[in-house]
C-alpha positions in Angstrom: 119.7 -77.9 -165.5 118.7 -76.2 -168.8 117.7 -78.4 -171.8 119.8 -78.8 -174.9 117.3 -76.5 -176.6 118.4 -73.7 -174.3 122.1 -74.5 -174.7 121.7 -74.4 -178.4 120.2 -70.9 -178.4 122.4 -68.0 -179.7 124.6 -66.7 -176.9 122.8 -63.3 -177.0 119.4 -64.9 -176.3 120.8 -67.1 -173.6 122.3 -64.0 -172.0 119.0 -62.1 -172.2 117.2 -64.9 -170.4 119.9 -65.2 -167.7 119.8 -61.4 -167.2 116.0 -61.6 -166.8 116.6 -64.2 -164.1 119.1 -61.9 -162.4 116.6 -59.1 -162.3 113.7 -61.2 -161.0 115.7 -63.2 -158.5 117.3 -60.0 -157.2 113.9 -58.6 -156.7 112.3 -61.5 -154.9 113.0 -64.8 -153.2 112.7 -68.1 -155.1 109.2 -68.7 -153.6 108.0 -65.2 -154.5 109.6 -64.8 -157.9 107.4 -65.0 -161.0 108.0 -66.9 -164.2 105.7 -64.3 -165.8 108.2 -61.5 -164.9 111.1 -63.5 -166.3 109.5 -64.1 -169.7 108.3 -60.5 -169.8 111.8 -59.1 -169.2 113.4 -61.7 -171.5 110.8 -61.1 -174.2 110.1 -64.8 -174.8 106.8 -66.7 -175.1 105.8 -68.6 -172.0 105.8 -71.9 -173.9 109.5 -71.3 -174.9 110.4 -71.0 -171.2 109.4 -74.6 -170.6 111.4 -75.7 -173.6 114.5 -74.3 -171.9 113.9 -75.1 -168.2 111.7 -77.5 -166.3 110.4 -74.9 -163.9 111.3 -71.7 -161.9 113.6 -73.6 -159.5 115.5 -75.1 -162.4 116.3 -71.6 -163.8 117.1 -70.3 -160.3 119.8 -72.9 -159.5 121.2 -72.7 -163.0 121.6 -69.0 -162.5 123.2 -69.6 -159.1 125.6 -72.2 -160.6 126.6 -69.6 -163.3 127.7 -67.2 -160.5 129.5 -70.0 -158.7 132.0 -70.5 -161.6 134.1 -67.5 -160.5 133.8 -68.7 -156.9 135.2 -72.1 -157.8 138.1 -70.5 -159.6 138.7 -68.3 -156.5 138.8 -71.4 -154.3 141.2 -73.2 -156.5 143.4 -70.1 -156.7 143.3 -69.6 -153.0 144.5 -73.2 -152.2 147.2 -72.8 -154.9 148.4 -69.5 -153.4 148.5 -71.0 -149.9 150.8 -73.7 -151.4 148.4 -76.5 -150.4 147.6 -75.3 -146.9 143.9 -76.1 -146.8 143.1 -73.8 -143.8 145.0 -70.8 -145.1 143.4 -71.4 -148.5 139.9 -71.5 -147.1 140.5 -68.3 -145.1 141.7 -66.5 -148.2 138.8 -67.8 -150.2 136.4 -66.5 -147.6 138.0 -63.0 -147.7 137.2 -62.9 -151.4 133.7 -64.4 -151.1 132.3 -61.9 -148.5 132.8 -58.7 -150.5 131.2 -60.4 -153.5 128.1 -61.6 -151.6 127.5 -58.5 -149.5 128.7 -55.7 -151.7 129.1 -57.0 -155.2 127.0 -56.8 -158.4 124.8 -59.7 -157.3 124.4 -58.7 -153.6 120.6 -58.4 -153.8 120.3 -61.9 -155.3 122.6 -63.3 -152.6 120.6 -61.5 -149.9 117.3 -63.1 -151.1 119.0 -66.4 -151.4 120.4 -66.6 -147.9 117.6 -64.8 -146.2 114.9 -67.2 -147.5 116.8 -70.5 -147.8 115.4 -73.7 -146.3 117.5 -76.8 -145.6 116.9 -78.3 -149.0 118.1 -75.1 -150.7 121.0 -74.9 -148.3 122.1 -78.3 -149.5 121.9 -77.3 -153.1 124.0 -74.1 -152.7 126.7 -75.8 -150.5 129.4 -77.2 -152.8 129.5 -81.0 -152.6 132.0 -83.6 -153.7 129.4 -86.0 -155.0 126.8 -85.2 -157.6 124.3 -87.6 -159.2 123.5 -85.8 -162.4 125.4 -87.4 -165.2 125.9 -84.1 -167.1 127.6 -82.5 -164.1 129.7 -85.5 -163.1 132.8 -84.9 -165.3 133.1 -81.2 -164.4 132.8 -81.9 -160.7 135.3 -84.8 -160.9 137.8 -82.5 -162.6 137.3 -79.9 -159.9 137.7 -82.5 -157.2 140.9 -83.9 -158.6 142.3 -80.4 -159.1 141.7 -79.5 -155.5 142.9 -82.8 -154.1 146.1 -82.6 -156.0 146.7 -79.1 -154.6 146.0 -79.8 -150.9 149.0 -80.7 -148.8 147.6 -83.7 -146.8 150.9 -84.0 -144.8 149.6 -81.1 -142.7 146.4 -82.9 -141.9 145.6 -85.8 -139.5 143.6 -87.7 -142.1 143.7 -91.3 -143.1 142.1 -91.3 -146.5 140.9 -89.3 -149.4 137.3 -89.8 -148.2 138.2 -88.1 -144.9 139.7 -85.2 -146.9 136.4 -84.9 -148.8 134.5 -84.9 -145.5 136.7 -82.2 -144.1 136.3 -80.1 -147.2 132.5 -80.5 -147.0 132.5 -79.4 -143.4 134.5 -76.3 -144.2 132.1 -75.4 -147.0 129.1 -75.9 -144.7 130.7 -73.5 -142.2 131.4 -71.0 -144.9 127.8 -71.0 -146.2 126.2 -71.1 -142.7 128.3 -68.2 -141.5 127.3 -66.1 -144.5 123.6 -67.0 -144.0 123.8 -66.0 -140.3 125.5 -62.7 -141.2 122.7 -61.9 -143.8 120.1 -62.2 -141.0 122.1 -60.2 -138.5 122.8 -57.5 -141.0 119.0 -57.3 -141.6 118.2 -57.2 -137.9 121.1 -54.9 -136.9 121.6 -51.9 -139.3 125.0 -51.2 -137.7 126.3 -54.7 -138.2 129.9 -54.6 -139.5 131.2 -57.1 -142.0 134.3 -57.4 -139.9 132.2 -59.4 -137.5 131.6 -61.9 -140.3 135.3 -62.5 -140.6 135.8 -62.8 -136.9 133.1 -65.5 -136.5 134.3 -67.4 -139.5 138.0 -67.4 -138.5 137.0 -68.5 -134.9 135.0 -71.4 -136.2 137.8 -72.4 -138.6 140.4 -72.3 -135.8 138.2 -74.5 -133.7 138.3 -77.1 -136.4 142.0 -76.6 -137.1 143.2 -76.5 -133.5 140.4 -78.1 -131.4 138.7 -76.6 -128.4 139.4 -79.1 -125.7 142.2 -78.2 -123.4 145.1 -80.6 -123.2 145.2 -82.7 -119.9 148.4 -81.1 -118.7 146.8 -77.7 -119.1 144.0 -78.8 -116.8 146.4 -80.2 -114.2 
């Protein structure tokens, strides 16, 4: 997370630094990106950078979180539009997420993100219910409560709020892993169609929703 020094900068200077992050992280993966390039584009001294962020990774994930704000709003709106139906809402959310990631303004950044992500980074980009950082806790708690209040639990075979959180986390992991797989396949197969991304995602979601084991009487 950025320091208070960064957060107290004029908005124009904050925007210039974040735009420099966009340019550099769209050019290269996190491992290959250069702080030197960021400070050159942003036109700030190297020492100033470390007054604003702990390191390159700190800036990277702050930039990612800034992109996620619209995504969070889309998720909440999708659940709301689906009148609390979690699975319909997740499907609608995915239909908005795919064009943003593969064709939107930040497509090159997302490509570098998903193509080069390791397990630790995957955990950081997957939305979670629980966060340890104190400065994030209130915002995440508000988001959690808003979503929980919208979801119609009567349509789900769950016994507690904790189980609902676990289900949500599973659906988010499926969402991110499907997109990550599609980034690789699109790179390896030039003719790869985005329609295939939707097909695989909806198949996985329906497995969770309806199960894959045949009923006993169907096997009789």
